[in-house]
N, C-alpha and C positions, 0 to 999 in steps of 0.2 A: 559526585556520582559513584555509585557502587561499581567496583571493578568487574564483578560477575555480570551485572546488568549490561555494562558497556561491551563486554566480550560477546554476550548473547545478541546484542543489537548489531554489532559489527558482523557477526556470523550471519545474521539474517539478511544483510545486504550483500553477502558474498556471491550471490547468484546474479548474473548479468540481467536477467529478467526482473528480479526483485529490485535491483539497483535502478533500473529504468523506471519501474513503477514509483519508487520512492522519489526519484528526481522529478518526475512529472508532477507528483503531488506537492512537493516542496515548491515548485515553480507556480503551481496553482494558488498557493497562498492559503490563508486561513479559511477562505470560503470553500476550498476543496473542489472536488469534481465528482459528478455522478459516476457510478460504476460503469454504466453504458458508454459514456464519453471516454472514460479511461480505457476501456476495452477497444473502442474504435481507434483511438489515437495510437495505441500500441500495437494493434493488429494481432491480438492473441485470443485464443478461445476463452469462453466464459469460465469453463472449468479450470483452465490453467490460471487465469487471473484470480479466481476464488482461492485456489490453493496457495498462491503466492501472497495474496492479501492476508490470509489467515496467519502465515508465518510472520508478516510484518506487524500485524495486530498483536499477536502473542508476544512479540518482542517489545511492544510498547511504542513502536515508531509510527503507527497509523491508527486512527480511530475511524469508526463508521457511525453514521447517524441516519436514521430513517426520517425522510420528509415525505409524507404521504406514501406513495408507492415507490419512491426513489431512495436508493442507498447512496449517501454522500460520504466520500472518503476524505 
């Protein structure tokens, strides 16, 4: 693993909210979770979730896939 990449990934989960998102997605397993269910489960605003997901995606820790009208993380 690249040291710079590892540092970037660790930095991205340095926020309690992003860590909660990441932990929830890890527990969901390979199938992932729809964004709506993730939002409901964590009880955060859609815009807040979107912001934090973008940071996790940019760090390479989370991926998103569109299935019809649903985004799966």
